[in-house]
C-alpha atoms as a printed R data frame, in Angstrom:
    type eleno elety resid chain resno       x       y      z
1   ATOM     1    CA   UNK     A     1 -31.656 -15.483 15.565
2   ATOM     2    CA   UNK     A     2 -31.576 -11.908 14.316
3   ATOM     3    CA   UNK     A     3 -34.942 -10.201 14.843
4   ATOM     4    CA   UNK     A     4 -35.843  -7.094 12.869
5   ATOM     5    CA   UNK     A     5 -38.974  -5.103 12.151
6   ATOM     6    CA   UNK     A     6 -39.116  -2.888  9.100
7   ATOM     7    CA   UNK     A     7 -41.653  -0.898  7.146
8   ATOM     8    CA   UNK     A     8 -43.277  -3.035  4.449
9   ATOM     9    CA   UNK     A     9 -43.144  -2.309  0.750
10  ATOM    10    CA   UNK     A    10 -45.083  -3.522 -2.280
11  ATOM    11    CA   UNK     A    11 -42.816  -6.545 -2.743
12  ATOM    12    CA   UNK     A    12 -44.050  -7.805  0.646
13  ATOM    13    CA   UNK     A    13 -47.730  -7.999 -0.290
14  ATOM    14    CA   UNK     A    14 -47.735 -11.680 -1.246
15  ATOM    15    CA   UNK     A    15 -45.882 -12.722  1.928
16  ATOM    16    CA   UNK     A    16 -48.370 -10.681  3.984
17  ATOM    17    CA   UNK     A    17 -51.171 -12.823  2.570
18  ATOM    18    CA   UNK     A    18 -49.115 -15.983  3.118
19  ATOM    19    CA   UNK     A    19 -48.621 -15.080  6.798
20  ATOM    20    CA   UNK     A    20 -52.265 -14.059  7.261
21  ATOM    21    CA   UNK     A    21 -53.598 -17.303  5.820
22  ATOM    22    CA   UNK     A    22 -51.059 -19.453  7.724
23  ATOM    23    CA   UNK     A    23 -52.440 -18.744 11.199
24  ATOM    24    CA   UNK     A    24 -54.790 -21.203 12.884
25  ATOM    25    CA   UNK     A    25 -56.496 -18.824 15.316
26  ATOM    26    CA   UNK     A    26 -58.695 -16.323 13.472
27  ATOM    27    CA   UNK     A    27 -57.846 -18.087 10.213
28  ATOM    28    CA   UNK     A    28 -59.204 -16.650  6.987
29  ATOM    29    CA   UNK     A    29 -58.643 -17.992  3.484
30  ATOM    30    CA   UNK     A    30 -57.668 -15.849  0.500
31  ATOM    31    CA   UNK     A    31 -61.276 -16.123 -0.739
32  ATOM    32    CA   UNK     A    32 -62.645 -14.948  2.621
33  ATOM    33    CA   UNK     A    33 -60.215 -12.034  2.689
34  ATOM    34    CA   UNK     A    34 -61.241 -11.062 -0.843
35  ATOM    35    CA   UNK     A    35 -64.927 -11.160  0.164
36  ATOM    36    CA   UNK     A    36 -64.050  -8.732  2.969
37  ATOM    37    CA   UNK     A    37 -62.345  -6.392  0.491
38  ATOM    38    CA   UNK     A    38 -58.845  -7.303  1.687
39  ATOM    39    CA   UNK     A    39 -57.026  -7.749 -1.604
40  ATOM    40    CA   UNK     A    40 -53.481  -7.129 -2.791
41  ATOM    41    CA   UNK     A    41 -54.692  -3.951 -4.496
42  ATOM    42    CA   UNK     A    42 -56.381  -2.707 -1.301
43  ATOM    43    CA   UNK     A    43 -53.155  -3.283  0.635
44  ATOM    44    CA   UNK     A    44 -51.134  -1.564 -2.104
45  ATOM    45    CA   UNK     A    45 -53.430   1.471 -1.948
46  ATOM    46    CA   UNK     A    46 -53.212   1.683  1.844
47  ATOM    47    CA   UNK     A    47 -49.423   1.501  1.688
48  ATOM    48    CA   UNK     A    48 -49.285   4.233 -0.965
49  ATOM    49    CA   UNK     A    49 -51.186   6.680  1.275
50  ATOM    50    CA   UNK     A    50 -48.885   6.384  4.283
51  ATOM    51    CA   UNK     A    51 -46.510   3.981  6.008
52  ATOM    52    CA   UNK     A    52 -48.990   1.686  7.757
53  ATOM    53    CA   UNK     A    53 -47.595  -1.824  7.604
54  ATOM    54    CA   UNK     A    54 -44.552  -3.465  9.208
55  ATOM    55    CA   UNK     A    55 -42.820  -6.784  8.581
56  ATOM    56    CA   UNK     A    56 -41.058  -8.787 11.307
57  ATOM    57    CA   UNK     A    57 -38.145 -10.870 10.110
58  ATOM    58    CA   UNK     A    58 -36.117 -13.694 11.616
59  ATOM    59    CA   UNK     A    59 -32.706 -13.826  9.959
60  ATOM    60    CA   UNK     A    60 -34.147 -11.963  6.962
61  ATOM    61    CA   UNK     A    61 -37.210 -14.216  6.554
62  ATOM    62    CA   UNK     A    62 -40.641 -12.558  7.021
63  ATOM    63    CA   UNK     A    63 -42.448 -14.140  9.970
64  ATOM    64    CA   UNK     A    64 -45.138 -11.619 10.911
65  ATOM    65    CA   UNK     A    65 -46.744  -8.295 10.156
66  ATOM    66    CA   UNK     A    66 -48.841  -5.544 11.673
67  ATOM    67    CA   UNK     A    67 -51.012  -3.006  9.905
68  ATOM    68    CA   UNK     A    68 -52.859   0.095 11.064
69  ATOM    69    CA   UNK     A    69 -55.699   2.197  9.737
70  ATOM    70    CA   UNK     A    70 -54.355   5.705 10.328
71  ATOM    71    CA   UNK     A    71 -57.644   7.471  9.639
72  ATOM    72    CA   UNK     A    72 -59.643   5.278 12.035
73  ATOM    73    CA   UNK     A    73 -56.901   5.082 14.662
74  ATOM    74    CA   UNK     A    74 -56.989   1.306 14.852
75  ATOM    75    CA   UNK     A    75 -54.676  -1.659 14.665
76  ATOM    76    CA   UNK     A    76 -56.116  -3.420 11.647
77  ATOM    77    CA   UNK     A    77 -53.994  -6.587 11.794
78  ATOM    78    CA   UNK     A    78 -51.185  -8.228 13.736
79  ATOM    79    CA   UNK     A    79 -50.138 -11.771 12.877
80  ATOM    80    CA   UNK     A    80 -47.078 -13.943 13.471
81  ATOM    81    CA   UNK     A    81 -46.440 -17.377 11.995
82  ATOM    82    CA   UNK     A    82 -47.134 -20.046 14.639
83  ATOM    83    CA   UNK     A    83 -43.573 -21.358 14.703
84  ATOM    84    CA   UNK     A    84 -42.286 -17.867 15.620
85  ATOM    85    CA   UNK     A    85 -44.783 -17.067 18.382
86  ATOM    86    CA   UNK     A    86 -43.265 -16.369 21.787
87  ATOM    87    CA   UNK     A    87 -40.082 -14.802 20.419
88  ATOM    88    CA   UNK     A    88 -41.099 -11.144 20.821
89  ATOM    89    CA   UNK     A    89 -42.113 -10.497 17.228
90  ATOM    90    CA   UNK     A    90 -45.736  -9.697 18.099
91  ATOM    91    CA   UNK     A    91 -44.688  -7.255 20.808
92  ATOM    92    CA   UNK     A    92 -42.275  -5.464 18.472
93  ATOM    93    CA   UNK     A    93 -44.874  -5.283 15.707
94  ATOM    94    CA   UNK     A    94 -47.403  -3.821 18.135
95  ATOM    95    CA   UNK     A    95 -44.866  -1.238 19.335
96  ATOM    96    CA   UNK     A    96 -44.499   0.016 15.754
97  ATOM    97    CA   UNK     A    97 -48.263   0.062 15.180
98  ATOM    98    CA   UNK     A    98 -49.026   1.839 18.454
99  ATOM    99    CA   UNK     A    99 -46.296   4.460 18.003
100 ATOM   100    CA   UNK     A   100 -47.583   5.261 14.524
101 ATOM   101    CA   UNK     A   101 -51.191   5.616 15.682
102 ATOM   102    CA   UNK     A   102 -50.344   7.617 18.814
103 ATOM   103    CA   UNK     A   103 -48.698  10.284 16.632
104 ATOM   104    CA   UNK     A   104 -52.210  11.150 15.389
105 ATOM   105    CA   UNK     A   105 -54.650   9.817 18.000
106 ATOM   106    CA   UNK     A   106 -54.806  10.086 21.816
107 ATOM   107    CA   UNK     A   107 -56.840   6.851 21.997
108 ATOM   108    CA   UNK     A   108 -56.359   3.902 19.670
109 ATOM   109    CA   UNK     A   109 -58.390   0.731 19.319
110 ATOM   110    CA   UNK     A   110 -58.585  -2.790 17.946
111 ATOM   111    CA   UNK     A   111 -61.054  -5.647 17.909
112 ATOM   112    CA   UNK     A   112 -60.442  -9.340 18.432
113 ATOM   113    CA   UNK     A   113 -62.207 -12.453 19.646
114 ATOM   114    CA   UNK     A   114 -62.640 -12.283 23.401
115 ATOM   115    CA   UNK     A   115 -61.756 -15.954 23.857
116 ATOM   116    CA   UNK     A   116 -58.627 -15.777 21.713
117 ATOM   117    CA   UNK     A   117 -55.006 -15.939 22.810
118 ATOM   118    CA   UNK     A   118 -54.643 -12.544 21.124
119 ATOM   119    CA   UNK     A   119 -57.033 -11.081 23.688
120 ATOM   120    CA   UNK     A   120 -54.673 -12.048 26.503
121 ATOM   121    CA   UNK     A   121 -51.682 -10.789 24.533
122 ATOM   122    CA   UNK     A   122 -53.252  -7.358 24.088
123 ATOM   123    CA   UNK     A   123 -54.158  -7.180 27.776
124 ATOM   124    CA   UNK     A   124 -50.507  -7.874 28.664
125 ATOM   125    CA   UNK     A   125 -49.556  -4.926 26.451
126 ATOM   126    CA   UNK     A   126 -51.845  -2.610 28.413
127 ATOM   127    CA   UNK     A   127 -54.923  -2.626 26.206
128 ATOM   128    CA   UNK     A   128 -58.249  -2.312 28.036
129 ATOM   129    CA   UNK     A   129 -61.423  -4.152 27.021
130 ATOM   130    CA   UNK     A   130 -64.116  -1.483 26.645
131 ATOM   131    CA   UNK     A   131 -66.983  -3.196 24.819
132 ATOM   132    CA   UNK     A   132 -68.285  -6.691 24.103
133 ATOM   133    CA   UNK     A   133 -69.302  -6.950 20.468
134 ATOM   134    CA   UNK     A   134 -71.306  -9.387 18.380
135 ATOM   135    CA   UNK     A   135 -70.133 -12.966 17.916
136 ATOM   136    CA   UNK     A   136 -67.797 -12.878 20.924
137 ATOM   137    CA   UNK     A   137 -65.517 -10.083 19.762
138 ATOM   138    CA   UNK     A   138 -64.174  -7.427 22.130
139 ATOM   139    CA   UNK     A   139 -63.173  -3.842 21.429
140 ATOM   140    CA   UNK     A   140 -59.935  -2.866 23.135
141 ATOM   141    CA   UNK     A   141 -58.605   0.656 23.592
142 ATOM   142    CA   UNK     A   142 -55.316   2.111 24.702
143 ATOM   143    CA   UNK     A   143 -54.510   5.668 25.746
144 ATOM   144    CA   UNK     A   144 -51.436   7.591 24.638
145 ATOM   145    CA   UNK     A   145 -48.826   7.349 27.414
């Protein structure tokens, strides 16, 4: 299997939503994403301001993505289709996101459910839990190497 990670473009927006709504852990529907202000237009606008979103592909098929908020210095999203978990896609997506954020911020952050598998994944990548948040979420931070 050929594994690649590339910068996303506008033609990827629909597949980004397909991947995001395909996950079982931290699942959100299209309607829930829209209620949160996460719409195709919002993604398009973010992408037009700066490269902030990457697509992981297996043999040319999109299987995951990561997205950062450059202004806030945070990893906004990182998702991989369930059938492609454990193949290194998440790690490679996080490498792209972290490198991008560290160019502008000495400390970067993300939030996820403390009881999630993602929480353990981020810990393995060197992220440190710094604050317990409402509804079981945890804020993680990582320092520039």
